[in-house]
N, C-alpha and C positions, 0 to 999 in steps of 0.2 A: 760878562765871561761865566759860564756856566759851572757851579760848581759840582762836579762830578761825585764828589764825595757826600754832598748833598742829597743828590738825586738817588744815589746806591743806598743810602741810609732809610730813604724815602720809602723806596720799593721794598726794602727788607721788612719796614713796617707794614705796610701793607701786605705783603705776603705773610706775616705773623699774624695781622688781622684776619685776613682770609683764613687761615689754619683754625685760628681760635673760634670763628664764628661756626666754621665745618664740626670742630670738635664740639660746640654747644648745642648743634643740631642732632649730632648723631647722641648725646647724651640724653637728650629730650625724647629721642627716636628709642631708644634703650628700655629708657624707664617708662614714658607714658604710652609709646605705641607698641612697640614688641612684646611689651609685658613679659620679661624674660625673669627666671627665678631668681629669687632674693641672691643666691651666691651668685649668679652671673653677673648681677647688676653690681654688687658690690666689687668684683673682680674688676670689672671694666672701669669701674670710678677710681680705683686703684691703679690702676694702669695710668689713666689721664693725669694725675697726680703726681706720680714716679717716673715715668717715662716720657720722652722727646712727644710732644704732639703730634708730629707729622709721623713718625713711627706707628702708634697707635692707630692714626686713622688709616692707613696702609694696612695694618693687621686687619681692621674691622672692615676693610673692602673686600678682604678674601674669606674670613669667618663670621663676620656678625651680622650683616646686611640678609633679610630673609622677609621683611615686613611685605612688599610687593610681590613677592613669589607665595607668601603665604595665603594672599586673597587671590592670587591667580589659582593655587591649590585649591580652593574652596569653589571656586567655579570648576575646576576639574572632576572634583567630587560629585557637583550636582550632575555634570555630563555622565560621569561615570555609572551614577546609580540608574540612569535611564536605560543604559546599555547592559546592565546587570539585570534588570528586571524583563529585556529582550531574552538574554540568555537563560534565565530561569523559566520562562515559559517553554523554550525548546528544549532544555536540558532536565527540566523539573523531574522526568520518570526516572533519570539516573539518581538522584540525590537520597539519601535517608532521612526522614525526617521523624520517623516513629521513636524515639530514644529509648523509649521503656522496652524496645526489644534487644537492646545491648546488656549482655548480662553483668559484666564487669562494671561494679560502681563507679571505679575510679575513671574509666575508659568513657562511661556514661556522662560523669558530672563534666569532663574536660571538654568533649563533644559538643554538650550542649551550651557549656561557657562561650566556646568559640563559634557556635551557631547563632545564638542570641545574640552576642554583643559585637561579631565581626562578618555576618553572613557566610562564615565558612562551613560550605556544606560537606557533608559526608559521603563517600562512595565506598561501596563496601566489595567490590568485583574486579580489584586491581592482583596484578602479579607485580611485585617490586622486587628489585634486584638493589643491593645495597653495595657502592662502589667507594673503595679509599686509598684509590692506587692511581697516580697519574697517567702512567701507560695503559691501566687498563680503561680508565675513563675516556681516554683519547681512542682507543680502540673501538669502543661501544660507540662513541660518536659519529666516527668515520663509518662505522656499519649501517648507522640508521640512516646518516645522510643517503648512503648508496642505495638503499631499502626504499626510500620514499617516492611516492608516485603522485601524490596531489600538491601537497605544500609542506615547506620547511621553514618554521617561524623560529626566530633566533633572538633573544634578548640578555646581551652582555655587558658586564662593566669594563673589562679590558679583553681587547685582541691584540696581542703584540705584534709588531712588526718584525717578524723572524720566520725561520721556517715552519712552525706550526701554525701560526696566523696565515702564511702565506699558502701551505696546503687548505686548510679551510676554505679560503676565497676562491683556488682553485675548484675546491670540489663543491662548493656551492654554485659556482658559473658554470660546471659541467651539468649539474642538475637543472639549473634555470635554461640552458640549451634544450635539455629534454623536455621542457614544457612544465616542470615543476614549478610552481608559485614558491619563490624564495623570497622572505624579507629579513632584513637583519637591522635591528635596533641595538645602537651602540651609545654609552654614555660618554658625551663630551669631553670630559675632562679623563676619565679612564683609559678610553682609547683615543687621545688627541693627536697619537701618532699614526694613525691608521685612516687616512682620509678617503674620500671619495676616490682619490687617485689608485690607492693602494686595491678598490674592489672595481677596477674600471671594466675587466672582464664580467663581472658577475654583472653589473650595471647594463653595459653593452650586450649581454645575454638576456635581459628583461628584469632582472633580480632588484628588487629593492634596500637600500640603506639610508635609515634616518638615524639622526644624532640627537640625544636626549639633552636639553638645555644646551645649545651650541651657544658660541660666542661670535660677534660680529668680528673678532679679532682672528678668527680661525683658532690656531692651537693655544692663543694666548686666552685663558678663559680663568676670570677671578672670584668664580663662584664653585668653592671648595665644598660649601653644603648643598644640601639638596640633589644629592646625586644617585643617580639609578644603579645600585649596588646590585641588584637581580641578576642570577644565572638561570636561565632557562631554554630549553629546545622544545618545540611541538613540531612531531613528525607525523603530518595525515589526520592528526585527532587523536589517535589510537596510543602512541609511545610519546612520552615526555621526559626529559631531565632536567630535574631540578637538584640544587646544592650551592656548592660554592667554589667550583673551580672557574679559572678564567682560561683564556684561550693563550698559551705561549709556552715556549720550552721550560720555562723556570718550574711550570708548575707538573712538570715530569719530571723534576729532581735536576734540571741542568741549568740551573741558575745561581748565583752568588750565594744564596743561603742553604745550598746542598740539597738532599732530599726533601721532600715535599710532601707533607700529608694532609690532604682533602677529603672532602667527602661528596657525595653525588648519590642520588636514586635514579634508577630507572623505571618508571611507572608505565604499565601497558594496562590502560582500563579506563574507568569513568574518571579517575582520578587526572588523567590528563586533559577532561574538558575545563577543568578549573584552570589547568595551566595554561589553557589556550586561552581563557577569559582574562588571565592577567595579563596577557600578551596584547590581546585586542584592545582592552583599557589603554595601556600604554602607547601602543602604535597608534592609536585614534588621537591621544593627545599631542605625540610629536611629530605625526605625517600630515600632509593635507589629504591624500586619497585614504578615507575613513573604509574599515573593514565593516563588512555587515556578518553578523553572527551564525546565519544560518548557511553559509557557506562551508563552514569549519565543523560541522557535527562530524563524530567519529561514522566510520563505516563498518566498523564491527564491534560486538557486545564485549563487555569484558569477561573474561574466564578466570579471574581468579579469586581470593578471599582475602585479601588485605585491605583493611579500612586505609582511607587517605583524606585528609584535609590540606587545604592549601591555605597557609596565613600569611597575609599581604601587610605591610604597614607602610607609612611613609608620612610627610609633612601633609600630603592633602588629606588625612583622617584626623578628625576630631580629637580621639583616643590614641592609645600607643599600643597595638596591636601585638604586635613581638614582644614586648614588655610584659603585656597581660600574660601571653600565653606561655613564657616562660616561669611567671609567678604561679601561675595555676599548677603548671606542672611540678615544679618544686615542692608546693603546698599540698598536693595530692601524694606526695610519695609516702609509703608506708614500710618500705624496705631500704631502698636506696636512691639517689641521683647521682650520675654519672656525667660531665659536663667536660665537653673539648672546646676549647674559645682561644683566638688568638690574642683577645684584647679582654683584659679583666678589668672593666671601668662600670661596674653594673648599675650604680647608684643606689640609692637607699632603699628603694623598696625590694629589689633583688637581693640586695646583701641582708637586708632582715630576715627575707625568705629562707634564704641559706644559713644563716646564724642560727635561725629558729629550728629549721630542719635538723642541723647538726646537733644541738642542745637537746633536741627530741631523741637522740638516740639513731637518727637514720645516718645511714653511711653516704657520707657527701663526699665527692671527691671531683677535682676540679683538674684540668690537664691545660698547661700554658706554655710559650715557649721558653727556650733557656737563652736566647739572645733576640735582640729586637730588629724589626723591619722599620719600625716608627719608634725611634728613643724614647718622645715624652710619653705617649702610651705605654710603653714597655715598662716605665719607671714607675709610673702610676699604677700600672697593672701587678709591680711587685710589692707595692706598700698596700695594694687592696688583698693582697694574697697573704701579708701579713695578719692583717685584721682577722681575715677568716682562719687562718691558723689559731688564733687566739680561742675561737669559739669551738674549735674541733674538725673543721674542714680540713681534710686532706689535699694537698697540693702536691702534684706531678708536673716536673718542667720536662719537655721533648728534648732530645739528644743535641749534641751540642753543634753536631755535623748535620743537622736538618732543622727544619722549620714546620712547626704545625700550623695550620691556616683553617682547619676543620671547624663548623659550628656545630656541634652535636649537642642535644639533651637526652637522656636514657632514662625511665623512670621504671623501677618493678617490672621488668620482662613483660609490660605490657604497651608501652608505647615511646615513641623516640621522636624527634626531631631533627632533620636535617635541611640545613639552606644556607642563606647568605646572612641571617642575623647574628653578628658578634655580641656579647655581654657588655656593650658600652651605650653610651648615651646618643651616639651616631648613629646607632643602627636603631635606637628606639625612637627617636624624635627628628634627626635630621637629612636620613637618607631612606629612598625606597629599597624595602627589602622583599623579599619571598623565602619562607619554608615551608617543607612539606611534613606534615604530621603524618606517621604511620602507626598503626595499631594491628599487632599482630602478634600473638604468643608464641610463635615459630622462628619470625623474622627477628624481633626485638633481641630476643637473647644472643643471636648471631652479631649484631651491633654491639652488645655488650662485651661478648668476647673478642670482637676487636678492639675495641677499647681496653681489655686487662691485657691482651697481648701487646699493645703499645706501654702498657705501662712497664711489663715484665721483660719487653727485649729494648724500648727506645727511650726509656724516662729515668729520671731519677727523683727521689722525693724530695723536697721542701719541708725540714722539720722546724718547728719552733726555735730548736737550740741552735741550729744552721743559722735561721733568719736573723737571732739574735745578735750573733756575731759577725752580719756584716759591716764592713767598714764605713767611716763617716763619710767618705766620698760618696757612697752609693744613697746613704740616708738622704744626702742632701740632693742629689740625682731624684730621687723619689719624692722629695717635696715639691721639687720644682717641677716633676710632671704630674703630679697630684693638683697644683694650681691651674695646670695648663685646660684640663678635660672640662671644667664646667663653663668655660667662657665662651666656646661656640654658640 
């Protein structure tokens, strides 16, 4: 007679052995193949020691696996470079190479660093509009869609399945029916609820919709890392939108977090060539129908005087372009550095730059939310804010009935960065990001004024005294949040 209990015990032992073998494989991968940072390795080892093995393996499935994708990204970087060379030949006359003609030394040094280290070319013929209100952004976006004659290229992290997302799909379908080339590149995790069925009219009209790193399981995607977090629109090669806004009613202040502060820039001029380059590189990686750069050059010369560089980074780059950009901006400051970020988990290098700047007498201010959209990151941000307060950095928390999602860095009335890159490791290393660097003695003070207006109208200042009085449960939450951030 078969002993059911013995069979059950044997199956349980085999299952445990299977989990144990997989755990050993993961540990070897983390230490010897992925070569994660020492603090990440230690935290993963601690997790395997104190938590159930199956739980840690599932957590690793979502946040830890990246070796195969890193290899894929190295191949992407090689292909990207070939496209970049072709674009440089086409667009070279639009770029500024003679850095000695830039009079301001702070601007000249920053432009030079981004050019030499990241091939981020400078264009100096742009008209730039700064947008920091959701209603204004959507109004400009739909106006530009309506005006497009040749092509509309969109690269977006989130398109919500709501009235704003539906209107975008409808307006793009309308332009496709008019004969305008429409291509929409969405992240498969951020936009998992808006599948191809949602864009049926657009696709039937001849538009193309592709997803960045889709899953064979459809909306079920285990890859939380390596997401395309960029937000880019390009219209006819002449006009582009770059920044932090996603598509949905919550980004117009109609969501659970209340009023939504975010930022975008509308660039008209050769800076849009650089935004289009970024789109072509990402589209060619995600789609089978590769785009030829020659088809997408602008039809009109730029008529402005604002300098623009496009800075992009991700796991397909050997270095950390967004982190390097922020460090260079902070260390270049002579008077002030003003920062807006929803997530303040900057890592040692950026933290050291901020602390050094503040101790040098530079006016360093950081604006963060007063409530979380991601609890772990929020509590880690609060603890990092406490560290900066001790160095003399001023920290402002956005109002309780709203949320700040803007990613803005402003320096000395001469340069500002507006884009998708947060001050956290996810933006520096794990996700694909794009920022627009703008240089202009008239525009940058306007961006600064908007920052000051937010402080006076929408923020409360977090002081060292108030931070020291936080209750014990908040301190415990901060400690847990701080542990989470280096694991991925």
